[in-house]
C-alpha positions as CSV (number, residue, x, y, z in Angstrom):
1,M,17.2,46.5,6.4
2,H,19.7,48.4,8.5
3,R,23.4,47.3,8.2
4,D,23.8,46.7,12.0
5,A,20.6,44.6,12.0
6,Q,21.9,42.6,9.0
7,R,25.2,42.0,10.8
8,Q,23.5,40.8,13.9
9,V,21.2,38.4,11.9
10,Y,24.3,37.1,10.0
11,E,26.3,36.5,13.2
12,L,23.3,34.7,14.8
13,M,22.3,32.6,11.8
14,A,25.6,32.0,9.9
15,P,26.8,29.0,12.0
16,K,23.4,27.2,11.8
17,L,23.0,27.8,8.1
18,Y,26.7,26.9,7.5
19,R,26.0,23.5,9.1
20,T,22.9,23.1,6.8
21,C,25.1,23.8,3.7
22,K,27.7,21.4,5.0
23,R,25.2,18.6,5.2
24,Y,24.5,19.0,1.5
25,L,27.8,20.2,-0.1
26,K,31.3,18.9,0.3
27,K,33.5,21.6,-1.3
28,E,34.2,24.6,1.0
29,E,33.8,27.1,-1.9
30,E,30.4,25.6,-2.8
31,I,29.4,25.9,0.9
32,E,30.5,29.5,1.1
33,E,28.9,30.4,-2.2
34,A,25.5,28.8,-1.2
35,L,25.7,30.5,2.2
36,A,26.4,33.9,0.7
37,D,23.6,33.4,-1.9
38,A,21.2,32.4,0.9
39,F,22.0,35.5,2.9
40,Y,21.5,37.7,-0.1
41,T,18.1,36.1,-0.7
42,I,17.2,36.4,3.0
43,F,18.0,40.1,3.1
44,T,16.4,41.0,-0.2
45,K,13.2,39.0,0.3
46,L,12.6,39.7,4.0
47,E,9.3,41.4,3.2
48,Q,8.0,38.0,2.0
49,L,8.3,36.6,5.5
50,K,4.8,36.4,6.8
51,E,5.5,35.5,10.4
52,F,8.6,36.7,12.2
53,G,8.6,33.6,14.5
54,A,9.2,31.5,11.4
55,F,12.4,33.3,10.4
56,E,14.8,30.5,11.2
57,A,12.8,27.8,9.3
58,W,12.3,30.3,6.4
59,S,16.0,31.0,6.3
60,R,16.9,27.3,6.4
61,K,14.5,26.6,3.5
62,I,16.1,29.3,1.5
63,T,19.6,27.9,2.3
64,V,18.5,24.3,1.4
65,N,17.2,25.6,-1.9
66,H,20.5,27.3,-2.8
67,C,22.3,24.0,-1.9
68,L,19.9,22.0,-4.1
69,A,20.6,24.4,-7.0
70,T,24.3,23.7,-6.7
71,I,23.7,19.9,-6.4
72,K,21.3,19.8,-9.4
73,K,24.0,21.2,-11.6
74,N,26.4,18.3,-10.8
75,T,24.4,15.3,-9.7
76,N,22.7,12.4,-11.5
77,F,19.9,11.2,-9.2
78,N,19.3,8.1,-11.3
79,L,21.6,6.0,-9.2
80,H,22.4,2.5,-10.3
81,L,21.6,0.4,-7.3
82,D,24.4,-2.0,-8.2
83,D,26.7,0.7,-6.8
84,I,25.3,0.2,-3.3
85,K,26.6,-3.0,-1.6
86,T,24.4,-4.8,1.0
87,I,25.3,-5.3,4.6
88,A,27.5,-8.3,5.1
89,Q,27.2,-8.7,8.9
90,P,24.2,-7.9,11.2
91,F,24.3,-5.1,13.7
92,T,25.4,-6.1,17.2
93,D,23.6,-5.0,20.4
94,E,26.8,-3.5,21.8
95,I,26.8,0.2,22.6
96,T,29.2,2.3,20.6
97,D,30.1,6.0,20.7
98,L,28.2,6.8,17.5
99,E,27.1,10.4,17.8
100,E,24.9,12.6,15.5
101,E,28.1,14.3,14.2
102,D,29.5,10.9,13.3
103,L,26.4,10.1,11.3
104,L,26.5,13.4,9.5
105,N,30.1,12.9,8.6
106,L,29.3,9.4,7.2
107,L,26.9,11.1,4.8
108,N,29.9,12.5,3.0
109,H,30.8,8.9,2.1
110,I,27.6,8.0,0.2
111,P,26.7,9.0,-3.4
112,E,25.6,12.7,-3.7
113,G,22.1,11.9,-4.8
114,C,21.6,9.5,-1.9
115,K,23.0,12.1,0.5
116,T,20.7,14.9,-0.8
117,I,17.6,12.8,-0.6
118,F,18.5,11.5,2.9
119,N,19.0,15.1,4.1
120,L,15.7,16.2,2.6
121,F,13.6,13.3,3.8
122,V,15.2,12.4,7.2
123,I,16.6,15.7,8.4
124,E,14.5,18.4,6.8
125,G,11.2,16.3,6.9
126,Y,10.1,16.7,3.2
127,G,8.0,13.9,1.7
128,H,8.9,12.0,-1.5
129,K,6.4,14.0,-3.5
130,E,7.9,17.3,-2.4
131,I,11.5,16.0,-3.0
132,A,10.5,14.8,-6.5
133,V,9.2,18.3,-7.4
134,M,12.2,20.0,-5.8
135,L,14.8,17.9,-7.7
136,N,12.7,17.2,-10.9
137,I,12.8,13.5,-10.4
138,S,10.1,10.8,-9.9
139,E,8.8,9.8,-6.5
140,G,10.1,6.3,-7.2
141,T,13.6,7.7,-7.7
142,S,13.4,9.6,-4.4
143,K,12.3,6.4,-2.6
144,S,15.0,4.2,-4.2
145,Q,17.7,6.8,-3.4
146,L,16.5,7.0,0.2
147,N,16.6,3.2,0.5
148,A,20.0,3.1,-1.0
149,S,21.3,5.8,1.3
150,K,20.0,3.9,4.4
151,T,21.6,0.7,3.1
152,K,25.0,2.4,2.5
153,L,24.8,4.2,5.9
154,K,24.1,0.9,7.7
155,E,27.0,-0.7,5.9
156,L,29.3,2.2,6.9
157,V,28.1,2.2,10.5
158,N,28.5,-1.6,10.8
159,N,32.0,-1.6,9.2
160,L,33.4,1.5,11.0
161,Y,31.8,1.3,14.4
162,Y,30.5,-2.2,15.2
163,Q,33.5,-4.0,13.8
164,K,35.7,-2.1,16.2
165,A,33.6,-3.2,19.2
166,K,34.3,-6.9,18.5
């Protein structure tokens, strides 16, 4: 691939792929390393892309896989559900200023395994069977982690947003 073309692809895709990395990884150096590794793979495996119209999705999948490789080194996906507290108060019907960015920021406050599986299932659209294969865990672990992540996120939203509205 020509250097100018690589630069243009990088400038176009880097912000999007950076946000993808940031959903999975917390440390800036891990984010930057995963992003650099993803671009290396994108540029060296471009001939494997079957349909140019799928470039963005293909690039995102490569990026997610590099993030998962980093996470798998450091994360125990066998969460003890005792670590996740239940919601103390019900949600109110009041409207708050909870935005998508707020929810994505809240993901940084749940256990790493829960965050990863939430991202893969809810945001990326993978099924539990696919997630189990990707992370080398059981489908049941994927399902319990997803439920734990939803429980923890509901608790955080309730405590941080709905309590302020009262």
